[in-house]
C-alpha positions as CSV (number, residue, x, y, z in Angstrom):
1,M,0.0,0.0,0.0
2,R,1.4,3.4,-1.0
3,K,1.3,6.2,1.5
4,N,1.7,9.9,0.9
5,L,3.7,12.2,3.1
6,I,1.8,15.4,4.0
7,A,3.7,18.2,5.8
8,I,1.7,20.9,7.4
9,D,3.1,24.2,8.7
10,M,1.4,25.6,11.8
11,D,1.6,29.4,11.8
12,G,-0.3,31.1,9.0
13,T,-1.4,27.7,7.7
14,L,-3.0,25.3,10.2
15,L,-3.6,27.7,13.0
16,N,-6.4,30.3,12.6
17,E,-6.3,33.9,13.9
18,Q,-7.0,32.7,17.5
19,Q,-3.9,30.3,17.2
20,Q,-6.3,27.3,17.2
21,I,-6.9,24.4,14.9
22,S,-10.4,24.5,13.5
23,A,-12.7,21.5,14.1
24,E,-12.9,21.0,10.4
25,N,-9.1,20.7,10.1
26,V,-8.9,18.4,13.1
27,Q,-11.4,16.0,11.4
28,A,-9.7,16.3,8.0
29,I,-6.3,15.5,9.6
30,K,-7.7,12.5,11.5
31,R,-9.2,11.1,8.2
32,R,-6.0,11.5,6.2
33,A,-3.8,10.2,9.0
34,E,-5.6,6.8,8.6
35,Q,-4.2,6.5,5.1
36,D,-1.1,8.8,5.0
37,V,1.8,10.1,7.1
38,I,1.2,13.6,8.3
39,Y,4.0,15.7,9.8
40,I,3.4,19.0,11.6
41,C,6.3,21.3,10.7
42,S,7.1,24.5,12.5
43,G,9.8,26.7,13.8
44,R,8.2,26.3,17.2
45,D,9.6,24.2,20.0
46,H,8.3,20.6,20.0
47,F,6.7,21.1,23.4
48,D,4.5,23.9,22.1
49,I,3.5,21.9,19.1
50,S,2.8,18.8,21.1
51,K,0.6,20.8,23.5
52,T,-1.4,22.2,20.6
53,L,-1.9,18.8,19.0
54,A,-2.8,17.2,22.4
55,E,-5.5,19.9,23.0
56,N,-7.1,18.8,19.7
57,G,-6.8,15.0,20.2
58,L,-4.0,14.7,17.6
59,E,-0.9,12.6,17.9
60,L,1.3,13.2,14.9
61,P,5.0,13.2,14.0
62,I,6.6,16.6,14.4
63,A,9.4,18.5,12.6
64,S,10.2,21.3,15.0
65,L,12.8,24.1,15.3
66,N,12.8,24.6,11.5
67,G,13.5,20.9,10.9
68,S,16.4,20.6,13.4
69,L,14.4,18.2,15.6
70,I,12.3,15.4,14.2
71,L,10.0,13.3,16.4
72,S,8.2,10.5,14.7
73,G,5.6,10.1,17.4
């Protein structure tokens, strides 16, 4: 089975003006994560990214600090 790699930036892309992930995006990510590999990529620290993901019930691999730290969840 072939899987795609989807990399999603946080600031200005995934997060809205309130610095939150919309319910629609959470559901879309959960659906795609069943079939593909989704990485959350950001210049932020992995603790901050992990907190935001956990608040939304998401457990995904992370590329933080502009790619200098990769956590494959």
